N, C-alpha and C positions, 0 to 999 in steps of 0.2 A: 743706282749704286753699281750695277753691273758695268756700266760705261766707265766708271772710275776704276774698277778693277782691271778692265782691259787696257785703259790708258796707262795705268801704273805698270802693268806688265810689259807694255811696249817700250817704256822708258827704263826698264829694269829697276823700278822703284817699289815694286810689289813685294811685301815681306811675307814669307811663309812661316806660319807658326805651327809647331808640332806640340801637342799637349805635353807638359813637362813630366807627367806621370808615366809616359809611354815606355814600355820595355824596348830593348834594342831591336828585337826582331819585329816589333810593331813599328818602330821608327823606320826600319828598312822597307817594310811594306808600304808605309805612307809615302816615303821618298820615291819609291819605284812607281807608284800609281799616280802621284801628284801631277806630273806633266800631262797625263791622259785626262785627268779631271779638268785641268786648266784649259786644255784644248777643247773640251766639251763646253765649257763656259763661253768660249770665243766663237763657237760654231755659228755661221750665218743662218743656219737652218732653225735656230731656236725661236720659239715664240715666248716672249718675255712678259710676265705678268707681275706688276708691282702692286702688292696687296697692302692697302692702308686700313688702319684700325682692325687688324686681324685678331686682336684679343690676346696676343702673346705678350708676356711681361718678363722683366728681369727680376729674379728673386734677391733676397738679402744676401744670398750666397753667390751672387753674380752668375747665376745660371738661368738660361731661358726656361720659362714655364709656359706650356701651350694648353689652351682649353681643350677638353676632351669631348667626345661624342658619346651619347647614350647607346645602349645596345640597339634600340630601334633605329637610331640615326645611322649607326654603322651598317646595319643590314640594308638600309635604303641607299646609303652612299656607295656601297660596293657595286651597285648596279649601274652607276653612271660612268661613262667612258672618259679616258684622258682625251682632251680636245684635239691634241696634235701629237705628232710622233716625237718631237723634241720640245720640251717645255722647261722654262726656268721660272720658278716662283720666288719672289723676294719680298721680304717684309721687314720693316724696322721694328725692333723690340725695345720699347722704352723702359727706363728705370722707374722705380717707385717714385711717385711725385711728378712724373711726366718728363724727366730728363731724357735727352737723346741717347739711345743705346746702340748696340751693334745691329747689323742687318743680317738676318738669317736667310739663306738661299737654299733651294732644293733644285738640283740638276736632275730632271726627270726624263726617262726614256720609256716611251710607250711600248708595251709588249702585246702579244696576241690576246692575253686575258687579264691585263692589268698594267703594272709598271714596275720599273726598277728606279731607284732614286738615291742620290748622294747628298746628304746635308752638309752645308758649309756655313761659316760665319765670317763676317767682314767688319772690321773696326780699326780706326787709326792706321790706315794703309796696310793692314795686316789681314791676310786670308788664312783662316783656320780650317784645316781638314783633318779629321780624326781617323779616317778609314772606315767609318760607318757606311753600310750599304743596305738600303731598304729593298725588300722584295714583297710584292703584292700580286696575288693571283686569285681572282674572284671565284674560281672554281673550288678553292679549298675553304671549307667552312667548319666551324665548330658545331657541336650537337644542337646548340640553341639558334643556329643560323647565322651567327656573326662571322665575318670573314677572318681567316687566319692572317695575322699581321707579322710577317717574318723579317728577319734582318741577319746580317753578318757583321760582326764587330771584332776588332782586335781584343786580345785577352785583357790588356790594360784598361780598355774602355768598359768592358763587361764587368770588371772588378770594381770600378768606381760608380757605375750607374746600374740601377735596377732595370730589368727588361721593360717595365711599364714606362720608365723615363725615355727609353730609346724608341719604344713603340709610339710614344706621343707624337713623333714626327709623322707617322702614318695618319694619325687623327687630323693633323693640320692639313695634309694633302687631300685626304678624302673629303674633309669639310669644304675645302676650297673647290674641288671639282664638282661636288654636289651643288654648291651655291652657284657656280658659274654656268651650269647647264640648265638652270631654271628659266622657262620662257618669260618670266616676269622681269628678267634682267634687261636693262636698257643701255645701249652703247651710243655715246655721243662723240662725234669727231670734232676736235678742237684745233683750229688752224693756228699755226705758230705766228708770233708777232713779227711782221716783215721788217720793222725798224731794228728790232733786236737781232734778227738774222743777218741783216746787212752789216751790222756792227761786228757780228761774229765772223763773217767772211772777211772783213777788213783786217781782223786780228789773226786771220789764218785758221780759224776754227770751223768745224763742220756745222752748217746750219741745222737748226732744230727741225725735225720732221713733224708731220701732223701727229697729234696725240689722240689716242682712243681711250676715252674715259668710260668705264663700266660702272653704271649706277645700280646699286643693289638695294631693293626695297627692304625696309626694316623687318618685314614679316619673314623674310628668308632666313634670318639668323635667329629666329625664335626657337627656343629649346623645347623639346618634347616630341612625342610621336605625331605623325600626320593624322589629322582628322579628315573626314570626308570633304568638308568645306574647304579646308586648306589644300587638300590634294587637287580639288577642282580649280582653285586659284592658281596653283603652280602649273596646271596643265598635265598632259599625259606623261607618265614615267617611262613609257616604252621609247626605244630609239626612234628618232625621226629627224627630218631635215626642216630647217627654217630658212625661208628665202629672205634676201635683203629687201628692205622696204623703207618708206618714210613713215615716221610716227609723229603724230601731233600730241604734245604734252598738254596737261591741264592749263598751263600758262599761255598756251597758244603758240609756243615755239615749236618748230618742226625740226626733227633730227633724223639722221640716217641710222638705221639698224642693220648691221651686217648680217650676211647669211651665216648660219651656224649648222655645222654638220654634227648633229647629236650622235648619230650612228657613224663612228669614225671610219668604218670600212667602206663607205660608199662615196663615190665621186673622187675627183682629183683634189689633192690637198691645196689649200689656199696658200698665198704667199706669206712668209713669216712677217709678223708685225710685233709691235710692242704695245702692251695694254696697261692701263692704270686702273686698278681695282679698288674701289673705295667703299668700305662698309659704313653703314650709319654709325655714328658715335653712340655708345651706350651711356 
């Protein structure tokens, strides 16, 4: 969906939507910062993750609802790093009954101790940006050990949504980074169809690149605190490096597993890529 946003912007067909309830000073802020946000989406340095079956749903009030994390899961997730300096996470949010809904995107900038992120939504050639800005610093904790999930939001947005609804964006990102960093994750490289690429080139379109599909075992999205056996299955929680290698699946098929810098401060950053993240269907 990010590619469609960029294509529409290049042809001046991308529609910008400002929430109709916004006050004039909030509208001014959104209009002032929108070009910067759009440029952030178009940055070639972004690592783009397409998250399938993320668990997000559209409510009867036409608002996205995100699954939350327990206190134990929040404490655990806060220790996992953001995998790259600039990340875009995008996921389609279906309507009740399975109809196609909008795509939610998060433009994430890694910081020294966490991340800053901007939530967006895209549907019907329209990009919605409300001015919400997420702030996460793992050094800041509540008395029970859970991380402080902070945000800055225009007055109009805070008046319409409770803090828990805005903080739910943090839950989605932390759940995603927690899942992505598990050693049990398998990454499969899928070669593009040469015939379709030749047809795309003849029509003047850019050929499709190799796709990286991340397979997430169902155990990873299991709710509840980590037991000793499950912790051993996931592997060490401490920061570490994982080298690229070939992995033979139970079916006998051999796949490439890319190197993963779990401790993001070590080594040269890898080249930006696009990843397709697929959760098991519940």
